[in-house]
C-alpha positions in Angstrom: 167.5 -218.9 19.0 169.8 -221.7 17.8 171.6 -224.0 20.3 175.4 -223.5 20.1 177.2 -226.2 18.3 180.0 -226.5 21.0 177.7 -228.3 23.4 175.8 -231.5 23.8 172.1 -231.7 24.6 169.8 -234.0 26.5 166.2 -234.9 25.6 165.2 -233.2 28.8 166.4 -229.8 27.4 169.6 -229.5 29.4 172.9 -228.8 27.7 176.4 -229.8 28.8 179.8 -228.6 27.6 183.3 -229.7 28.5 185.2 -226.9 30.2 188.7 -228.1 29.2 189.6 -229.1 32.8 187.7 -232.4 33.0 184.4 -231.0 34.1 181.2 -230.1 32.2 179.2 -226.9 32.6 175.5 -227.4 32.3 172.4 -225.3 31.8 168.8 -225.2 30.6 168.3 -224.8 26.8 166.3 -222.0 25.3 163.3 -224.3 24.5 161.8 -224.6 28.0 162.8 -221.0 28.6 160.5 -219.9 25.9 157.5 -221.4 27.8 158.6 -220.5 31.4 158.2 -216.8 31.3 159.6 -214.9 34.2 161.8 -217.2 36.4 161.5 -216.4 40.0 163.7 -219.1 41.6 166.1 -221.9 40.9 166.8 -224.8 43.2 170.0 -226.7 42.6 172.0 -229.4 44.5 175.0 -228.1 46.4 178.6 -228.9 45.4 179.8 -232.4 46.3 176.4 -233.9 45.5 176.4 -237.1 43.4 174.0 -237.0 40.4 172.9 -239.5 37.9 172.0 -238.9 34.3 168.3 -238.6 33.7 167.5 -238.1 37.4 166.1 -235.0 39.0 168.6 -232.4 40.2 166.6 -229.3 40.7 163.7 -227.0 39.9 163.3 -223.8 37.9 160.2 -221.9 39.1 158.5 -219.2 37.0 155.4 -217.1 37.6 153.4 -219.7 35.7 155.0 -223.2 36.2 157.8 -225.3 37.7 160.2 -227.1 35.4 162.0 -230.1 36.8 165.7 -230.3 35.8 167.2 -233.7 35.0 170.9 -234.2 35.1 172.5 -234.6 31.7 175.4 -236.6 33.1 176.3 -238.9 36.0 179.0 -237.6 38.3 179.8 -235.1 41.1 178.5 -231.5 41.2 181.6 -229.3 41.6 180.1 -225.8 41.2 176.8 -224.0 41.2 176.3 -220.7 39.4 175.7 -218.2 42.2 173.9 -215.8 39.8 171.0 -218.2 39.6 170.1 -217.3 43.2 170.4 -213.6 42.9 169.3 -213.2 39.3 167.3 -216.3 38.4 165.9 -214.6 35.2 169.4 -215.2 33.6 168.5 -218.9 33.3 166.1 -218.0 30.4 167.5 -214.6 29.3 171.0 -216.0 28.7 170.7 -219.8 28.8 174.0 -220.5 27.0 176.0 -217.8 28.8 175.6 -216.2 32.2 172.5 -218.4 32.9 174.4 -221.7 33.2 173.4 -223.7 36.2 176.1 -226.0 37.5 179.3 -227.9 36.7 179.6 -231.7 36.9 182.7 -233.8 37.0 181.5 -236.7 34.9 181.9 -240.2 36.3 182.3 -241.5 32.7 183.7 -239.1 30.1 182.1 -240.8 27.2 178.7 -240.0 28.6 179.0 -236.4 27.4 179.7 -237.6 23.9 176.6 -239.8 23.9 174.3 -236.7 24.2 172.7 -235.1 21.2 174.7 -232.7 19.0 173.2 -229.3 18.3 171.9 -230.5 14.9 170.4 -233.6 16.5 168.8 -231.5 19.2 167.2 -229.2 16.7 165.7 -232.2 14.9 164.5 -233.7 18.2 162.9 -230.4 19.3 161.1 -230.0 16.0 159.8 -233.6 16.1 158.8 -233.2 19.7 157.1 -229.8 19.5 155.4 -230.3 16.2 154.2 -233.9 16.6 150.5 -234.2 15.7 
């Protein structure tokens, strides 16, 4: 699976995409999803929570491990995907669609632009996963 080119990516495997209304929708990339297996629960901060880029914002728990989510941006959580509670498997089954996690109102708009492009993320993943 290739990461969509219309988003930006963090080195912690979380994507962010401007929604056209000043907020950024965010989710887990396909990379950790390939290792997680069956996701059984997702823990996210509630709306109106202040988050900081690179800081923990939640957990994705599977039958084999727990993945700590780090915020791709600093700002305010404005929405959480209700599907992640009732159907947590969507986080890995459709990571760039219905499996999105939350929306953040960025504190600094330029922060989104500073994340990796899809092409840069692919290079980063290759270097990270295949490093001797």
